VMD Tcl script that draws the C-alpha trace (Angstrom):
set ca {
  {94.65 106.36 125.81}
  {96.57 107.79 128.90}
  {95.96 111.25 130.24}
  {97.68 114.62 129.40}
  {100.29 115.08 132.77}
  {98.02 117.09 135.24}
  {94.69 116.21 133.97}
  {91.93 113.57 134.70}
  {90.32 111.68 131.48}
  {86.74 112.52 131.01}
  {85.44 110.00 129.16}
  {81.66 111.09 128.27}
  {80.57 114.03 127.25}
  {77.74 115.88 128.84}
  {77.45 118.75 126.39}
  {78.05 119.06 122.47}
  {78.89 122.55 121.16}
  {78.00 122.57 117.22}
  {80.11 125.42 115.66}
  {79.68 126.63 112.34}
  {82.46 127.73 110.01}
  {82.98 131.44 108.43}
  {78.93 131.31 107.47}
  {78.06 131.31 111.00}
  {75.30 129.40 110.34}
  {73.84 128.07 113.47}
  {71.90 125.66 111.47}
  {74.86 124.24 109.49}
  {75.17 121.25 111.80}
  {71.34 120.56 112.67}
  {71.04 117.86 110.40}
  {73.89 115.56 111.96}
  {72.40 117.11 115.83}
  {68.86 115.36 114.62}
  {70.67 112.31 113.77}
  {72.97 111.69 116.67}
  {72.25 108.99 119.54}
  {74.85 110.60 121.68}
  {72.26 111.68 125.37}
  {74.63 114.72 125.55}
  {72.83 118.41 125.74}
  {73.61 119.62 122.24}
  {73.99 123.55 121.66}
  {74.31 125.24 118.29}
  {76.30 128.25 118.50}
  {76.52 131.23 116.00}
  {79.44 133.92 115.90}
  {78.45 137.71 116.69}
  {78.62 139.39 113.19}
  {78.39 136.53 110.91}
  {75.21 135.25 109.48}
  {71.66 135.38 111.89}
  {73.83 136.32 114.65}
  {73.91 139.94 115.42}
  {77.33 141.90 116.03}
  {78.81 142.35 119.30}
  {81.26 145.43 119.66}
  {83.39 142.67 122.16}
  {84.25 140.83 119.40}
  {86.79 141.85 117.63}
  {88.95 139.03 116.16}
  {89.04 135.06 116.18}
  {90.05 134.89 119.76}
  {87.27 136.61 121.03}
  {85.23 134.21 118.97}
  {87.38 131.18 121.08}
  {86.49 133.13 124.20}
  {82.85 132.90 123.31}
  {82.88 129.23 123.11}
  {85.20 128.78 126.31}
  {82.43 130.17 128.26}
  {80.13 127.47 127.31}
  {82.00 124.83 128.51}
  {81.30 123.99 132.38}
  {82.32 120.40 132.36}
  {82.64 117.21 130.11}
  {82.31 119.01 126.40}
  {82.59 117.50 123.21}
  {83.44 120.21 120.26}
  {82.31 119.69 116.62}
  {83.43 122.36 114.44}
  {83.04 122.89 110.40}
  {86.04 124.60 108.76}
  {87.15 128.51 110.75}
  {85.11 126.97 113.59}
  {87.98 123.80 113.94}
  {90.50 126.72 114.76}
  {88.43 128.14 117.09}
  {87.32 124.64 118.93}
  {91.24 124.34 118.44}
  {91.89 127.44 120.35}
  {89.27 126.60 123.25}
  {90.60 123.43 124.02}
  {94.07 124.89 124.51}
  {92.69 126.78 126.95}
  {90.36 124.16 128.64}
  {91.85 120.68 127.65}
  {90.69 119.19 130.86}
  {87.31 119.78 129.67}
  {87.71 119.02 126.48}
  {86.57 114.90 125.82}
  {86.36 114.85 122.38}
  {87.19 116.92 119.52}
  {85.38 116.71 115.78}
  {86.80 118.87 112.92}
  {85.56 118.64 109.42}
  {87.38 120.45 106.68}
  {89.11 123.18 108.66}
  {92.76 124.75 108.24}
  {93.75 123.66 111.83}
  {95.22 126.90 112.16}
  {97.57 125.66 109.01}
  {99.02 127.98 106.18}
  {96.78 126.28 103.64}
  {98.31 127.65 100.42}
  {101.40 124.95 100.91}
  {98.84 122.47 100.65}
  {97.55 124.05 97.16}
  {94.08 125.01 98.61}
  {91.57 127.33 96.95}
  {91.78 130.77 98.36}
  {87.77 131.01 99.34}
  {87.52 134.14 100.90}
  {87.98 137.20 97.86}
  {84.55 135.56 96.81}
  {83.23 134.93 100.33}
  {83.91 138.62 101.31}
  {82.43 140.08 97.72}
  {79.28 137.96 98.70}
  {78.83 139.05 102.60}
  {80.26 142.33 102.85}
  {78.31 142.98 106.50}
  {80.60 140.30 107.80}
  {83.60 141.56 110.11}
  {86.62 141.25 107.93}
  {89.25 140.32 110.18}
  {88.20 136.84 110.32}
  {89.84 136.44 106.94}
  {93.42 137.96 107.56}
  {93.79 135.26 110.49}
  {97.40 134.19 110.01}
  {98.54 132.75 113.21}
  {100.52 129.05 113.29}
  {98.52 126.84 115.73}
  {100.62 123.33 114.79}
  {103.54 124.21 117.35}
  {100.73 123.57 120.06}
  {98.89 120.78 118.32}
  {100.48 118.16 119.91}
  {99.34 119.02 123.21}
  {95.66 118.33 122.46}
  {95.57 114.53 124.08}
  {91.76 114.28 123.65}
  {90.21 112.04 120.93}
  {89.55 113.70 117.13}
  {87.77 112.56 114.67}
  {89.04 114.14 111.21}
  {85.94 114.34 108.88}
  {87.22 115.37 104.85}
  {85.90 114.88 101.93}
  {87.92 113.79 98.57}
  {86.01 116.57 96.58}
  {86.53 119.54 98.64}
  {89.46 122.27 96.75}
  {89.40 124.66 100.07}
  {90.80 122.03 102.36}
  {92.02 119.32 100.39}
  {92.45 115.89 102.04}
  {96.36 116.00 102.72}
  {95.34 119.26 105.46}
  {93.28 116.46 106.85}
  {96.33 113.91 106.54}
  {98.76 116.53 108.38}
  {96.44 117.10 110.82}
  {96.56 113.54 112.03}
  {100.16 113.47 112.27}
  {99.86 116.46 114.53}
  {97.46 115.52 116.72}
  {98.25 112.69 119.02}
  {94.99 111.09 119.11}
  {93.47 111.86 116.07}
  {91.87 109.70 112.86}
  {90.96 110.89 109.55}
  {87.81 109.55 107.62}
  {88.05 110.44 104.06}
  {84.15 110.97 102.83}
  {84.38 109.86 99.04}
  {82.44 112.71 97.10}
  {82.20 114.98 100.24}
  {82.95 118.81 99.61}
  {83.82 121.72 101.73}
  {80.22 121.37 103.15}
  {79.85 117.36 103.59}
  {79.11 117.80 107.41}
  {75.80 119.32 106.47}
  {74.70 117.51 102.87}
  {76.37 114.40 103.66}
  {74.96 113.85 107.39}
  {73.20 110.73 107.24}
  {77.15 109.91 106.31}
  {78.74 111.90 108.74}
  {76.13 111.09 111.93}
  {77.35 107.47 112.52}
  {81.00 108.27 112.30}
  {80.49 110.66 114.90}
  {78.47 109.11 117.62}
  {80.96 106.26 117.62}
  {83.80 108.92 118.05}
  {81.62 110.23 121.03}
  {81.34 106.49 122.54}
  {85.10 106.27 122.39}
  {86.37 105.70 126.21}
  {89.87 105.29 125.53}
}
mol new
graphics top color blue
foreach p $ca { graphics top sphere $p radius 0.5 }
foreach p [lrange $ca 0 end-1] q [lrange $ca 1 end] { graphics top cylinder $p $q radius 0.2 }
display resetview
């Protein structure tokens, strides 16, 4: 794999940043992290105002969450992200592509219009169940597809074939837009497969993180 123009290709991550979805649950990726053999440091982030992380008056949108990820990126870093976290990971990778060695995206929209894929709209029920969460996350509509081909780092896309929120066709579309992406479909996997099927998911991520070209 050749490096993107103007960037030196970083081969091994020194840090793994685990990003949750809209639940903000910093424990979401723990079952996978516990099984990974990659020696990089493991850091689990939460989202201010979501789940157990206290609100922050400086956070007003998805871009502000991406900024919180970006400040954690100081060297060769892999981003491992679930659902809404996948959009944030992509924004961070677009800002600091020279530092991102690998991407792992699970069950995300990737900044695409999910209605066009026949996806179930989970937001009304989620907002009703979590009235204290900031409402702006549900109105994010920026189309990231024109910028996705610029991301040259190896990307693993993990999808379940039983996920109505992010159907497999979303993963297939992202695989065509990201130049070095591989899609793995987990049989029986639903939207939370990265947590509930950790023994199946962790070896896939370990293999991906060992990829150097």
